[in-house]
C-alpha positions in Angstrom: 88.9 146.3 122.0 92.5 146.8 123.0 92.1 147.6 126.9 89.1 147.3 129.2 88.9 150.4 131.0 86.6 149.5 133.6 89.2 146.8 134.5 92.1 149.3 134.5 89.8 151.3 137.2 89.0 148.2 138.8 85.3 148.9 139.1 82.2 146.9 137.7 80.5 148.0 134.3 77.5 149.4 136.4 79.4 151.3 138.6 78.2 154.8 139.0 80.0 158.3 138.3 80.8 158.6 141.9 82.6 155.2 142.3 84.6 155.7 139.2 85.9 159.1 140.3 86.9 157.5 143.7 88.8 154.5 142.1 90.5 157.1 139.5 91.7 159.4 142.6 92.8 156.2 144.5 94.7 155.0 141.6 96.3 158.4 140.4 97.4 158.8 143.9 99.1 155.3 144.3 100.8 155.3 140.8 101.7 158.9 140.4 105.1 159.5 138.8 106.3 161.6 141.6 106.1 158.4 143.9 107.6 156.3 141.3 110.3 158.6 139.4 112.4 155.3 138.4 109.6 153.1 137.4 108.2 153.0 133.8 105.8 150.3 134.7 104.3 152.5 137.1 104.2 155.5 134.8 102.6 153.5 132.1 99.9 152.4 134.6 99.3 156.0 135.3 99.0 156.6 131.7 96.2 153.8 131.2 94.5 155.1 134.5 94.1 158.7 133.1 93.2 157.2 129.7 90.4 155.1 131.3 89.1 158.0 133.1 89.1 160.0 130.3 86.6 158.0 128.8 84.6 156.7 131.6 84.6 159.9 133.4 82.9 161.7 130.6 79.0 160.4 130.3 78.7 160.6 126.3 82.2 158.9 125.8 81.3 156.2 128.4 78.1 155.5 126.5 79.6 155.2 123.1 82.6 153.1 124.6 79.9 150.6 126.2 77.7 150.5 122.9 81.2 149.7 120.9 81.9 147.1 123.4 78.4 145.3 123.0 78.7 145.6 119.4 82.0 143.9 119.4 81.0 141.0 121.5 80.2 138.6 118.9 82.3 136.1 117.0 84.7 138.6 115.4 87.1 136.4 113.2 88.7 139.4 111.9 90.2 140.3 115.4 92.3 137.3 115.6 95.8 138.2 115.6 98.1 136.5 112.9 100.2 133.7 114.3 97.7 132.9 117.1 97.8 129.2 117.8 94.5 127.3 118.3 95.5 127.1 122.1 95.7 131.0 122.0 92.1 131.1 120.6 90.7 128.8 123.1 92.4 130.7 125.9 90.9 134.0 124.8 87.4 132.1 124.6 87.9 129.7 127.6 89.9 131.7 130.0 88.4 130.3 133.0 89.7 126.8 131.9 93.1 127.6 131.1 94.2 130.4 133.5 94.5 130.0 137.0 94.0 132.3 139.9 96.9 134.6 140.4 98.6 134.2 143.8 98.1 137.2 146.1 101.6 137.4 147.1 103.7 139.8 145.0 107.6 140.4 145.0 108.6 143.9 145.8 110.5 146.1 143.1 114.2 146.5 143.2 115.9 149.7 144.6 118.6 151.1 142.8 121.6 153.6 144.0 124.6 154.9 142.6 127.6 154.9 145.3 130.3 157.2 144.5 133.6 156.4 145.8 137.4 157.7 145.5 139.9 155.9 143.6 141.8 155.3 147.2 138.6 153.7 148.4 138.0 151.4 145.2 141.6 150.1 145.7 141.3 149.4 149.5 137.7 148.1 149.4 135.7 148.2 152.5 132.3 149.2 154.1 130.4 152.3 153.1 127.3 153.7 155.0 124.5 155.0 152.7 121.0 156.4 153.5 118.3 157.5 151.0 114.5 157.9 150.8 112.7 154.7 149.7 109.6 152.7 150.2 110.4 150.3 153.2 108.3 148.0 155.6 105.7 149.8 157.3 106.5 149.8 161.0 102.8 149.7 162.4 101.8 146.5 160.3 105.1 145.0 159.9 104.6 145.1 156.3 101.4 142.9 156.2 99.2 145.9 155.3 96.7 144.5 157.7 96.1 146.6 161.1 97.0 145.1 163.9 94.4 142.6 165.0 92.4 143.3 161.7 90.9 140.8 159.6 92.9 139.1 156.8 92.6 140.2 153.1 89.7 139.1 151.2 89.2 138.0 147.8 88.6 140.8 145.2 85.1 141.0 144.0 85.8 142.5 140.7 88.1 139.9 139.4 86.9 137.1 141.6 90.7 136.7 142.9 91.8 136.2 139.4 94.0 139.4 139.3 92.5 140.1 135.5 89.4 140.8 134.0 88.2 139.8 130.4 86.8 142.2 128.4 83.5 141.9 126.4 83.8 140.0 123.2 85.0 136.4 122.2 88.4 137.5 121.5 88.7 140.5 123.8 92.1 140.5 125.9 92.7 140.1 129.7 93.3 143.3 131.6 95.1 143.4 135.1 92.4 144.2 137.5 92.7 148.0 139.0 90.8 147.4 141.8 93.5 144.7 143.5 96.0 145.8 141.1 96.6 142.3 139.8 97.0 140.5 143.1 93.3 139.2 143.6 93.4 140.4 147.0 92.1 143.3 149.0 92.7 144.4 152.6 89.5 144.0 154.9 91.2 146.0 157.6 93.9 148.2 155.9 96.6 149.6 158.0 96.2 153.4 158.5 99.6 154.0 158.3 100.5 152.7 154.9 96.8 152.5 153.7 96.9 148.8 153.3 99.9 148.7 151.0 102.3 147.3 153.7 105.1 149.9 152.9 105.6 153.7 153.2 108.4 156.1 152.3 111.2 156.9 154.8 115.0 157.0 155.3 116.4 153.7 154.9 120.0 153.2 155.7 122.3 150.2 154.5 125.9 149.2 154.6 127.7 148.3 151.7 130.6 146.0 151.5 133.1 146.5 148.4 136.0 144.0 147.5 139.6 145.8 147.1 140.0 147.0 143.5 136.4 147.2 142.6 135.8 148.8 139.3 133.5 151.8 138.1 130.3 150.3 137.0 130.5 147.1 139.2 127.1 146.1 140.8 126.8 145.0 144.3 123.4 143.4 145.0 121.7 143.4 148.6 119.3 140.6 148.3 115.9 141.2 150.2 116.5 145.0 150.7 114.3 146.6 148.0 110.8 147.4 148.6 108.7 145.1 150.5 106.2 142.6 148.6 102.6 142.9 148.6 100.6 140.3 150.9 103.6 139.0 152.6 105.5 138.5 149.4 109.3 138.5 149.0 111.1 141.7 149.1 113.0 143.1 146.2 116.7 143.6 145.8 118.8 146.6 146.4 121.1 147.2 143.4 124.0 149.4 144.2 126.1 150.7 141.1 129.8 151.6 142.2 131.1 154.7 140.3 134.8 155.6 141.0 135.4 159.5 141.0 138.3 160.7 138.8 141.6 161.1 140.5 143.5 164.3 139.6 146.7 162.6 139.3 146.1 159.1 138.9 144.6 156.9 136.2 143.6 153.1 136.2 144.5 150.8 133.3 143.6 147.1 134.3 145.9 146.5 137.2 148.0 149.1 137.1 147.9 152.8 138.1 149.4 155.5 136.1 150.6 159.4 136.6 152.6 161.7 134.9 155.3 163.6 136.6 156.6 166.7 135.4 160.6 167.6 136.3 162.6 170.7 135.3 165.5 170.6 132.9 167.9 171.0 136.2 166.2 168.0 137.7 166.2 165.8 134.5 170.3 166.9 134.0 171.3 166.6 137.7 168.6 163.9 139.0 166.7 164.7 141.9 164.3 162.9 144.3 160.3 164.2 144.1 157.3 162.8 145.9 154.8 161.1 143.7 151.2 160.4 145.0 149.9 157.1 145.2 146.8 155.5 146.9 148.9 154.8 149.9 150.2 158.4 150.3 153.0 160.1 148.8 156.2 158.1 147.8 159.6 159.8 146.8 160.9 158.4 143.6 164.6 158.8 142.5 165.1 160.6 139.3 168.1 159.4 137.6 170.6 162.1 136.1 170.3 162.7 132.5 166.6 160.8 132.3 164.8 161.6 129.3 161.2 162.9 128.8 158.8 159.8 128.2 161.1 157.6 130.6 158.7 155.2 132.8 159.4 154.3 136.1 157.7 151.5 137.9 156.6 151.4 141.5 156.0 148.0 142.7 153.0 146.9 144.6 151.4 150.4 144.4 148.6 149.5 141.7 145.2 147.6 141.9 144.7 144.3 143.9 144.4 141.2 141.6 144.2 137.5 142.2 148.1 137.3 142.0 149.0 140.1 144.2 148.7 143.5 143.4 149.6 145.8 140.3 152.2 148.4 139.9 152.2 152.3 139.3 153.7 153.5 136.3 155.4 157.1 136.7 156.1 158.7 133.2 158.4 161.4 133.4 158.0 164.5 131.1 160.6 167.1 131.3 159.1 170.6 131.2 160.6 173.4 129.0 160.9 176.7 130.9 158.9 179.8 129.4 161.2 182.7 128.8 159.0 185.5 130.0 161.8 186.6 132.6 165.0 188.5 131.4 167.2 187.0 133.8 166.0 183.5 132.9 166.6 184.1 129.4 170.1 185.2 130.0 170.8 182.2 132.1 169.4 179.6 129.6 171.6 181.4 126.9 174.6 181.0 129.1 173.7 177.3 129.6 173.3 176.9 126.0 176.6 178.4 125.1 178.0 176.0 127.6 176.1 173.1 126.4 177.5 173.5 122.8 180.5 171.3 123.8 180.1 167.8 122.5 181.2 166.3 125.9 177.8 168.1 127.3 175.4 167.1 124.6 177.3 164.2 122.5 174.1 162.9 120.9 173.0 166.3 119.8 176.6 167.4 118.9 176.8 164.2 116.6 173.4 164.8 114.9 174.2 168.5 114.1 177.6 167.4 112.5 175.9 164.7 110.6 173.2 167.5 109.3 176.2 169.7 108.3 178.3 166.9 106.4 174.9 166.2 104.5 174.6 169.9 103.6 178.3 169.8 102.0 177.5 166.6 100.1 
């Protein structure tokens, strides 16, 4: 059979209906998806627990399941999976020989957090304080799961400390024990605050240090700051993923920062000094007279920190053409156009228009 439902619920085969119901309620509370929203393994355990109770909680389904288990307890070579080695077959049959007892200690799960920062913070680096709800060490028992002064954990009576239970049948699979959750240990005097788990949900605070120039998508690992382990097992890690918030003016490209600077026809023709945003604050940029749209200006050392100093910021100048909705503005532009028809004012345009005329005559 694919799964031992008794092992999933952590009860013996002779358990009565009340024992099965109590085990089901305890496990559903422990592995409910609301308590583990980002843990696929816990959600799969929750599915298996409900599937097992659907069978064992119904007297007729349970009787049918027990009958099928007994009928399948003989030597069924049809159940051998293709590609199994002789050692695999012997492990299924003589699991007591090849399988050692599982250690009671279990490493805690990793925690994950997304830290959103500004582009300025990404360039400068520095420390950030974060806080969120997560499982942390129980303050009453200091993460041991045993009430102060209580008896130490005992060996699980369902799996004999192995952490797994073998189903009926010569080639039946091993299933993680649901009574001890695969640890092989049970709390004799469980802490009342955490119910023997050694952890409980609370607000946890951390300080995350980021290097200058950190990129969006980078991950910072705080070792040992995840969920506590069980039975004094080592804690998991806290994995912080950095997300850099898009800047309305600046765009990152490697070690460079880029921005687009719009200037008027007058500023482009006569030149001007215009403020440009940088991560270090606004900086005045000299717009040379007669600049063309698309010209790039370079601000040295205003980009992203790198191994060899700091990158630059590129300012691309875009000459914005005015809209002619105002009659006075239209008249002024026409006047400027008439004056600009002189070759000395727009020599390149005058030369091009002359060349077009000569080509038309030819």
